[in-house]
C-alpha positions in Angstrom: 11.3 9.4 -50.1 12.7 5.5 -49.6 11.1 3.3 -46.9 14.1 3.4 -44.5 13.9 7.1 -44.1 10.0 6.7 -43.6 10.6 4.1 -41.1 13.0 6.4 -39.1 10.8 9.3 -39.2 8.0 7.6 -37.8 10.2 5.6 -35.5 11.1 9.2 -34.5 7.6 10.4 -33.9 6.5 7.6 -32.3 9.5 7.9 -29.5 8.7 11.8 -29.3 5.0 10.9 -28.4 6.0 8.3 -26.3 8.6 10.9 -24.4 5.8 13.4 -24.3 3.2 11.2 -22.7 5.3 9.4 -20.4 4.0 6.7 -17.9 2.4 9.5 -15.5 5.3 9.9 -13.5 5.7 13.1 -11.8 8.4 14.8 -9.5 5.5 16.6 -7.7 3.9 15.3 -4.5 0.3 14.2 -4.8 -0.1 15.0 -1.4 -2.0 18.5 -1.0 0.4 21.3 0.1 -1.5 22.6 3.1 -0.9 19.0 5.0 2.7 18.4 6.0 2.5 16.1 9.3 0.6 13.2 10.0 -0.2 11.1 13.1 -0.7 7.6 12.9 -1.7 5.7 16.2 -1.7 2.1 16.6 -4.2 0.5 14.5 -6.9 -1.2 16.3 -7.0 -5.2 15.7 -10.3 -6.8 15.4 -9.1 -10.6 14.8 -7.4 -13.1 17.1 -4.1 -12.8 15.4 -2.0 -10.4 18.0 1.0 -8.3 17.1 -0.2 -7.3 13.7 -1.6 -4.0 14.2 1.6 -3.2 15.7 3.5 -4.7 12.5 1.1 -3.0 10.4 1.6 0.6 12.1 5.2 0.5 11.8 5.1 -0.4 8.2 2.5 2.5 7.3 4.8 4.9 9.2 7.9 3.7 7.1 6.0 3.7 4.0 5.0 7.3 4.7 8.6 8.4 5.9 10.1 6.9 2.7 7.3 7.8 0.0 5.8 11.1 1.4 7.0 14.9 2.1 5.2 14.4 5.3 6.5 14.5 8.8 5.3 11.9 11.6 4.0 14.3 14.4 2.3 13.7 17.5 -1.1 13.9 17.7 -1.3 17.5 18.9 0.9 18.7 16.3 0.0 17.1 13.3 -2.4 18.4 10.8 -3.9 14.6 9.6 -4.6 11.7 12.0 -4.4 8.1 10.2 -6.9 6.1 11.7 -6.8 2.0 11.0 -8.1 -1.0 12.2 -7.1 -4.5 11.0 -10.7 -6.4 10.2 -9.9 -9.6 9.1 -6.9 -12.0 8.7 -7.9 -15.0 6.7 -5.8 -18.0 6.1 -6.7 -20.3 3.1 -5.2 -23.4 1.3 -4.9 -23.3 -2.0 -3.1 -26.8 -3.0 -3.1 -29.8 -1.2 -0.3 -32.3 -2.1 0.1 -36.0 -0.8 -1.7 -36.9 2.1 -3.1 -33.7 2.5 -0.3 -32.0 3.4 -0.1 -28.1 2.5 1.7 -27.1 -0.9 0.6 -23.7 -1.6 -1.3 -21.7 1.1 -2.5 -17.7 1.1 -2.8 -15.3 3.4 -5.6 -12.3 3.3 -5.6 -9.3 5.1 -8.1 -6.4 5.6 -7.8 -3.5 6.9 -10.1 0.0 7.5 -8.7 2.9 7.5 -10.0 7.0 8.2 -7.9 10.1 7.5 -9.2 13.2 9.4 -8.0 16.6 9.1 -7.1 17.3 12.7 -7.4 21.2 12.3 -11.0 21.1 10.6 -12.1 17.8 11.9 -13.4 16.7 8.5 -12.7 13.3 7.4 -10.5 12.9 4.2 -10.6 9.2 3.3 -13.3 6.7 4.8 -12.0 3.4 3.0 -12.9 0.2 4.2 -12.1 -3.3 2.6 -8.6 -2.6 1.8 -7.1 -6.0 1.5 -3.7 -7.6 0.4 -3.5 -11.7 -0.4 0.1 -13.5 -0.5 0.4 -16.7 -1.5 3.3 -18.6 -0.1 4.7 -22.3 -1.2 5.6 -24.4 2.1 7.7 -26.6 0.0 10.3 -23.7 -0.3 10.5 -22.8 3.3 7.8 -20.1 3.1 5.8 -19.8 6.3 2.6 -18.0 7.3 4.8 -15.8 9.5 6.5 -14.9 6.3 4.0 -14.3 4.5 1.9 -12.1 6.9 5.2 -10.3 7.1 4.9 -9.8 3.2 1.6 -8.9 3.1 1.9 -6.1 6.0 4.4 -4.5 4.2 2.7 -4.7 0.8 -0.7 -3.6 2.4 1.1 -0.3 4.1 2.3 0.4 0.3 -1.3 -0.1 -0.8 -2.5 2.2 2.4 0.0 5.0 1.3 -0.8 5.0 -2.4 -4.3 5.3 -1.7 -3.7 8.4 0.8 -1.5 10.1 -2.1 -4.4 9.3 -4.8 -7.1 11.0 -2.8 -5.6 14.2 -2.0 
């Protein structure tokens, strides 16, 4: 067997193994089959940053609707209830420029969530300290508000991914 044939054989084998292993993708839902609906009340807000609880609740609902098979339901008809609390909203400066102007800054959001099975009262998930940090550059026209919006969307994605992992 010459070198080229051996190389093709090895490459073919590696390709087959890679395709068989994949990257962990699956077409089945990670969410338990006996859970088909969720109620998401407005998150609590323990910060002085008003309105962020509404933005995060909306983002989590959008993420649930787009990434899961769960149906958003009223409290009385939902299988599960997701409670959340925005615990902290931190602003920090990463880089100062000339005359102490802000060049780059960071926003970090901290959230606690609890997922309860409404039918049994059992707590399925009780997770604190979920956080999302977003950095923004002032010279590019990025603002605290735009960074907060991006952080809320990213945090909602993290929360929904966490829900899927735990089931």
